[in-house]
N, C-alpha and C positions, 0 to 999 in steps of 0.2 A: 545373477542377471540373466534374463531370458533373451536368447538371440532371436533376431527377426525371422529367420527361416523356420523357426520352431512354431511360429504362430500359423493359424489357418491361412490368413491373408498372405503372409510371406511365402509359405510353401506353395500356394496356388500361383503366385506371381513367378516364383522360380521355375515351376513346372511350365508355365506359359512361355518363359524365355527359352527353356529347353526345347519346346516344340517349335519355336521360331528363332532358332540359332542364327546369329549373325545379323539380326535386324534391330532397328531402333524403334521405340514407340514412345508416344507421350501418354500421360496418365489416363486420359479419356479412352484411348485405344486399349490400354491394359485393363481398365475397368470393364469395358465391353467384352473383351476376350476372356476374362476370368469370372464375369458376373459378380464382381465385388462393387461396393459403393465407391464413388470417387474419393471420399474422405479416407476410407480404409486403404485405398491404393496409394494415395499421397503419403500417408503415415508410414505404411510398410516400405514403400520405395525409398523414402528418406532414410529409414533405419537400415535397409539393405545396402544403400549407398554408403552410409557411415561405416558399415561392417565390411565394405569392399566387395560385396557380391555383385553390385550393379554399378555401372558408370552413369554419370549424370552430366548432361551438357545443356546449357541454356541457349536457345535460339529464339530471339524476339522475346515474347512473353512466356513461351512454353519451355518446360524442361523435358528433354528426351532421355530415355533410359535404355541401356543396352547391358547385356550380360558381360561381366568382367571375367574374361578367360584367364 
């Protein structure tokens, strides 16, 4: 089974969170900051959350992600 951080999208997202430590972002902000498509960000963030690399909190209609220290 391939882990999410080993994919190009997953590694770009984790690098983005390393550069922005301690902050929360919603998927559109992550897509803009990583130059990935929104679909790729949603899929990778969901997998990274399942693997406990990212925290996910729902506020209203949006899911916010942060690095899980």
